[in-house]
N, C-alpha and C positions, 0 to 999 in steps of 0.2 A: 575519537579524537586526531586527528590532522596537525604538524609540523613542520616547516620548510630547514630544511635542512642547507647548509654550503658550502660545497667538497671540494674541494683542493689536489686532493692527491688519487692514493691511490685510489679512493670511492667515484672517482672521472670517470669516463668511458676508454672503454679501453683498456684499462687498466685489472691490476691482478684484486681488488677488490669488489667491483665495479655491478660485479651478480648480488650484494647486498640489496642494489637498489630495483632489482627488475621489477617488481612489485611500484612500483614509485612513479609518480606526475615528475619528468623533467617541466620544468620550467624556463631553463634558460641558463646561458651561458654569460661569463657577469666579470668584469673588470672591476677590481673591488676600489674603495678607495682607497688613500698612498695611507693606510691607518696597522700597516702588518709589516711581516720579512719572514723569508722564508730559508729554510733551509736543511739537510739533506742527514741525514740517518741513516741511507743505506737503504734499505728496504722500506722504508716512508720517511714523507715529510712530516718538518714541523715548522707550523707558524708558529709567532709570536708579534707580539704588538710590537711598530718600528716606525718608519714613512715610507713603505715600499707596499703599492699595489698587488692583490693576486685575481691569475685567471684562474677562478673557479666557476664548480656550476650552482644548479641550484634547482633542490626537489622539492617535490610534497609527500610525505613519507608519512606513513601510519604508526600506531603508537610500535606495535609491532617490534618496529623496523626499527624504531628509533632505542629500542630494548637494545637488537641487533647490534647496533651502530656503536652505541654504551659501550658495548663487551669492546669488541677489538677497539676501540678508540682509551678502553681504561680506564674509563672516566665514572670517579673523579683521582684516580691518583693520578695515571701519565698525562691525563691530559682533560681542562676543564670547558667548559662552555659558555660560550657568551652568544650575546644578540646580535647581532647583525644586522643595516639594512641596507636591503637590497633591493634593485629595481620591483623587484616579484615580495614585496615586506620585509618587513621582519625574518629572518633566516639565525638559526645555530650554528656556530662555528667550533672546530674545537679547536683550541690554544693551547699550545705546550706548555708544562710545565716546567721541565728541568732546564735549566737556561743554560749550564756548567756544561751541560754534552753538545752545546749548537755549536759549531764547528766549522761545518761546511754552507755559507751562504749560496741561497740559489737567487743571482741576483734579475734572472729576468721576474719570478717570481712568480715562474711557470712549471711544479713541476712534471709535464710529460714531456720540457725541451729540457731536462736536466743532464743530459748524453749529450745536448749537442752546446758546449762551453760556455754553458750560462753562469759561470761560476765563479 
């Protein structure tokens, strides 16, 4: 079985954990609807529900890859999964659960541009 996954942080192309998607099919770049808010936790980002768009990518992944992503995202403890609508169909997004740790917002919604003063 395959799953669509919307990734917005370290799983994106050129980022630290992108290798986990090496066997997955890239479906396209996406700017989400303004239903989120993105934060910098240092080594990785956290998205929650809000009123901001995210810059993201959508992939078609196999069951085994989905299991690896669940481990990476510490699902269901640190992140929860929700289905969101994308131009490529419904896709899973990982949303952060501990809102008390969210201090540094990335106002651009783009994790890859976090070092360009988008706070």
